C-alpha positions in Angstrom: 156.7 147.5 254.1 153.0 146.8 253.6 151.4 144.8 256.3 148.3 142.5 256.2 146.6 140.6 259.0 146.0 136.9 258.5 143.4 135.0 260.6 143.1 131.2 260.9 139.9 129.3 261.7 139.0 125.7 262.3 141.7 123.2 261.5 144.0 125.9 260.3 144.3 127.0 263.9 146.3 123.8 264.6 148.7 124.6 261.8 149.3 128.1 263.2 149.9 126.6 266.7 152.3 124.0 265.3 154.3 126.8 263.7 154.1 129.0 266.8 152.3 131.8 264.8 150.0 134.2 266.5 146.4 134.5 265.4 146.2 137.0 263.8 149.5 136.8 262.1 150.9 140.1 260.7 152.6 139.5 257.4 154.8 142.1 255.6 154.3 142.1 251.9 157.2 143.1 249.7 155.1 143.8 246.7 151.9 142.8 244.9 150.5 139.5 246.1 147.3 137.5 245.6 145.6 135.4 248.3 146.8 132.2 246.5 150.4 133.5 246.5 150.1 134.3 250.2 148.9 130.8 250.9 151.8 129.4 249.0 154.4 131.7 250.7 153.0 130.6 254.1 153.4 127.0 252.9 149.8 126.2 253.6 148.8 123.2 251.5 146.1 124.1 248.9 143.8 121.3 250.2 143.8 123.1 253.6 142.0 126.1 252.2 138.5 126.1 250.8 137.8 129.8 250.8 139.4 133.1 251.6 137.8 136.1 253.2 139.4 139.5 252.5 138.0 142.2 254.7 135.1 140.0 255.7 134.0 139.2 252.1 134.5 135.9 250.4 136.8 136.4 247.4 138.5 134.3 244.8 142.0 133.2 245.7 143.2 135.1 242.7 142.3 138.4 244.4 145.0 140.9 245.0 145.9 142.0 248.5 146.4 145.6 249.7 148.1 147.1 252.7 145.9 146.8 255.8 143.8 143.9 254.4 142.5 141.4 256.8 142.7 137.9 255.3 141.1 134.8 256.7 141.8 131.3 255.2 138.9 128.9 255.8 139.5 125.2 255.7 137.1 122.6 254.2 134.3 121.3 256.4 132.0 124.3 257.0 128.4 122.9 257.1 126.5 123.2 253.8 123.9 125.8 254.8 126.7 128.1 256.2 128.7 127.6 252.9 125.8 129.0 251.0 125.1 131.9 253.4 128.7 132.8 253.6 129.0 132.9 249.8 131.4 130.0 249.3 129.4 128.8 246.3 129.6 132.2 244.6 133.4 132.5 245.2 133.9 128.9 243.9 132.0 129.7 240.7 134.0 132.8 240.2 137.3 130.9 240.8 136.3 128.1 238.4 135.6 130.7 235.7 139.0 132.3 236.2 140.7 128.9 236.0 142.6 129.3 239.3 141.6 125.8 240.3 139.3 125.3 243.3 139.5 121.7 244.6 136.5 119.8 245.9 
């Protein structure tokens, strides 16, 4: 099995605690998986995730995951200057072009 590490921040920490998940959570992938598919398999509502970091880089939710990746789902509410500095705007533009459907 291929394992990835999932980290939660902000409001998502409460969801992890409600579900008694450790942070980070180790997830065993059974095959190819995108960040959006991972979010859905974990039953994290789409409106709870504004951005995803894969190995410390902001990526589109349509990005494929590989064994050993470190994934961090980031909830809405990050202050605006940090959103720009962290690259959320760039990731959002890429996602909109790919048609995967970022929500504001």
